[in-house]
N, C-alpha and C positions, 0 to 999 in steps of 0.2 A: 770292733772287729779285732781278733787276735790271730796269731799264726795258725792255730788249730781250726779256727773258723774257715780258713782257706785251704784246709787239708794239709797244712805243713806240720808234720809231727817229727819232733827232734828226739833222737835217742830211743832207748828201749824200756827204761823204767817208767812206771805209771806216775802221773802227777797226782797231787793231793786234790781235795774237793774243789778248791778254787784256783788251782794251778798258780799259787801266789805264795809269797813269804808268810802271809797270814795263816797258811795251813799249819805252821808250827804253832802249837798251843800257846795262847796268850799274846802272840805278836800282833801289834796293831800299827796301822799306817795312817797318817793324816797329811793333807796338802793344803797350802794356801797358794793360789795361782793369781798372778798379777799381770793382766793384759789391759793396757789402756793407751789411748792416743796412738801415735805412730812409732813410739820408741820404747815403751815399757813392755818387756816380755821376760818376766822372771818370776821367782817365787821361792817357797821353802817347803820342804818335806820333813816330817818328824816320824821316826820309827821308834816305837816303844817295845822293848824286848820281852816284857811280860805285863800282866794285869796289875801287879803290885806297885809299890813305891820304888821306882827304878833307881832313885838316888840312894836309898837305904838298903836295898836288896840286890846286891851285885850278882852277876853271873860270870862264869868263866869265859874268857875271850882271848883271841889272838889275831894277828894281822900279817899282811904281806904286801910289799910294794913290788909291782912289776917294773914301773918306771916312776921315779920320785919327783917329777916336776908338778907337784900338786900338794894338797894339804888335807890332813885329817887331824884335827886338834885332839888333845887328850891322850895321844898314843904313848907318851912317856909313862903315864899311869898304867895303861894297859900292859905295856912291856914289863914294868917293874912288879906289878901285883898279879898280872894275868887275869884281870877282871874288868868287866864293863860295869860302871856304876852310874849310868846316866842314860837319858834318851839319846838317840842319834839324830843329828840334824844334817840335811843335805840342801845345798843352796848354790848361789852364784859365787864366784871367786870374790867379788866385791862386797859380799854380805856375810862372810864367815864370822867376823867379829861381833856383829849385832846378834846373830843367831846364837853364838856361844854365850854371850852375856845374858840373852833372854832366857835360854835354857837354864843357865846357872841360877837365875833369879826365881825360877819355878821350883827350886828345891824346897819342899814343904818343911824341911827341918831348919831352914834358914841358917845353915852353917856358914855360907858365904865362901866356901873353899872348893866346891865341886868343880870337876874338870870335864865338862861335857865333850863328847866326840862329835865333831862337825866336819863334814867333808864338802868339797867344792869341785865344780867344773865351770869352765869359762863360757859365759853366754854373750860375750861382747860383740858378736857379729849381728845378732838379732835384737839385742837389748842395749839400752843406754846404761852400760855397766857402771860408769862413774857416778851415776845418779844415786846409787845405793838405795833403791826403792823399798827394799825389805825392811820392815820395822819390827820392834819387839811385839807389837800387837799382832802382826801377821804370824809370828812364831807361836804366840799363845793360842791363836786360832787353830793352827795346824796341830798343836799338842792336844788341845781340848777336843778337836774333831777326830782324833785318831781312832780307828775302828778296825775290827777284824772283817773277815769276809772278802768279797771281791775288791781289788785295788785298781783305782783309776790309773791309766797309763798314757804315755805320749807327752803332750805339752801340758803337763800339770806340775804343780809344786816346784821343786828345785829344777825339774827338767823342762820347764816351760820354754826357755829360749835356746835349748841345746840342739846340736847338729851331729848326726852320726853317719859315717860313711857317705858324706855328701848329701844325705837326705835329712828331713826333719827327724830328730831323735828325741831323747828325753827319758822318761820313766818307763821301766819295764820290769816285769817280775815273772817268776815261774817256780814250780816246786817239783819234788820227786819223792817217792816213797821207796826206800831201799834198806834192806837188812832189818826191817821191822821199825825203822825210824823215818822221820820226815826231814827233808832238807829244803829250805826255801831260799831263794836268791832275789834280791832287789838291786837293780842297776840304775844309775843316772848316766846315760850313754851319750857321750859328746866327743867321740873319737873316730879314727879310721878314715881311710880313703875309699872312694867308690870303686875304683878299679880293683881293689883287693877284697871287696865284700864276697864272702863265701857263706853259703847256707847248706847244711846237711852235706858238706863236702863238695858241693857244686860251686864252681867259680861263676857267680852270677853278675858280679859288679860290672865287668866290661860289656856285658850284654844289655845293661840298663842305661847306657849312654853316659857321656861325659858330664861332669859336674861344673857348674859355674860358681860354686860357693868359694869365697876367699878363705884362706887359712885351713882348707881341708887337710886333715891328717895332723893338725896341730892341737887337737882337743884332748880330752881326758875321759876316763871312766872311773866311777866309784862303784864298788860292789859290796853289798852287805849280805852275808850268808848267815842264816839262822838254822838251828837244828835242835831237836829234842833228844838227840843221842847224848848220853852222858860222857862228855869229853873234858879232858884237862886242857889248860891253856896251850900247851905245845901241840896238842891235837887240833885245836881250833885254828892255830896258825897253819897247820898242814892243810886243812880244808880250805882256808883262805887262799893259799898258794894255788890250789887247783882251779880257782876261779879264773886265774890268768890263762889257763889252758882253754877255758871256754871263750875267752876273748880271742885267743889265737885261732880257735876253730872258725871264728867269723871273719878272720883276716886282720885282726889287730896285732901289733907287734911291740907295743910299749914304746912308741917312737920317742925320739929325743926330747921333743917339746910337750910330751903327753904326761899327765899325772894319772897313773893307773894304780889305785890302792884298794885293798880288799880287807874287810874286817869280818871275822866270824865269831859268833857267840853261841853258847850252848845253854839251853834252859833245862838241861837234864839233871842239874843239881841246884835246888832252890834253898838250900840250908847253909849257904856260905856266911861267914861272919858279917854282921851288919856294918854298913859303911857309914857310920856316924861317929863323930868325934867324941872321945871319952866314954863310948859305950862299953858296957861290961860284956865281954865275949868269953866263951869257954877256951881253955888252953888247947884243946884238940877238938876236931869235928870229923865226921865220916862223910865220904863221898862215894858215889858209884862211878866206876870208870870202865869205859869200853876198851877192850884189848886192841892194841895197835894192829894185830894180825887181821882184825875184822873191819878195818877202815876202808878197804878198797871199794866196796859198793858205795860208800858215802862219797869217795873221791869222784867216781863216775857220775854220781847224782849231782854233785856240784858243777861238774863240767857241762852236763846236759842242761841243767837249769839255767846256768849262766848264758849258754848259747841261746836258749829259747827266750830268756828275758830280754836279750839284746834284740832278737828278731821281733819280739812283741813290741818293744819300744819303737822300732822302725815302722812296723805295720800300723801302729796306733797314731803315728805322727802325721798330722794333716798339714798341707801346704800353709806356710806362714810368711807374711810380709812384716818386716820390723824395722829396726833402726837403720836410717839412711836409705830406706826404700828397698833393702835387700829382700828378695823372695827366695825361700828354700822350699823345694817341693817335697811333699810326702811320698812315701813309697807305697804304691798300689799293691795291696796284698795279693789280689788276684793275678796281677802281672807277675809278681814274684813267684807265685805258685806255678804259673805256666812254664817257668824255666826249670822246674824241679820234677824229678820222677814222682809219681803218685805214691804217697806214704800212708794213706788211710788204711 
C-alpha cells in the first residue's frame, strides 16, 4: 500500500507509470534486506543510473547538503568533474565502507580507482549496528538484482532498520512528469519528529499520538533525484537543493544531528567522455542543455516527489521489533488519510 492507495495525492503534477525513480529511462533499483534473529535489521540498496556500464559511462550530477551530519562518499569527484561515474549505494552508517569497497570491485574495467557514491543513515535503534552485518555478497546481490518497474518500499534494503518521524520509516520513491521530462526521487528516510509531521500542508503529527522511540529527531535522510532532462552539473545541484524543500514540507528541518544529503543526476546526455584511465577521448564533445529559465517546473516536481516519497516510506513501514526489544510502530495509511481532506 502506498499513499495514493489511501487517496493521499500530493501536488499537482502527474506521476510517471510506476510513480518511482525507475520511471526515468534506464534507472534501476535493487535491494538486499537482512532481517534475522532479534537484532539484525539492516541491508543495502543499489541504484543504477542507466542500463550501460555505469563506471565507464558517466552522467552529469550535482549535490546539496541540508545538514551535513552524514556521509555520501565520492562527492569530491562529483564536485570536481560534475559527473556520477558509479552505481549509488545506500546502507547503514556502519556499513558504508564495505558497500563502497564492494561497488568499487564490481568495476568491470578493473581499474581499481573508482570512487563510488555511497550514502548512509543510522539504523542503530532497531539494528545491531556495530555488528556490520552487510557483506560484499549482499552488495553484489543488490547490484545484480537491480531492475526497473515498481520499487519495493518501507523496510527493505538500506531502509530496513530506519525510523521516520517516530514511525517505521525506510525506503520510499515517487516521480513526476513536468515540462516534458520525468523527475524521480528515491529516499532513505530516517529523520524527523512525530510532533512535526506534516502531509499536504496539514499538521498531522500531534494528532497521531506521542512517540516512545528513543533518538527521535536525531536521524537522517538521503535523497537521490534522477531526471531525463538534459541538465548540466550546476543545474543538477539546483534540483538536488529543492529536495530539501520536500523534506521541509513534511516537517523536517535538517536538525543538528541529522545528515540530510541529496544527489541529482541527469541521463539527458549519454555521450560524455568515457571514465576509463588512458582512454582516448575527443578534445571536444557536444551536449544538449536545458535553459535555466525553464527549470521551475522541475523544481516543483522534485519538491512534490520528495514529499510523496517520504509519505510512501511511512505508509509502507510496518511495525517492527528489533535490537534490545525496541518496537517501532508503522503508520496506518488509512488513519493518516482520515486526517487529511479528500484529494482524489
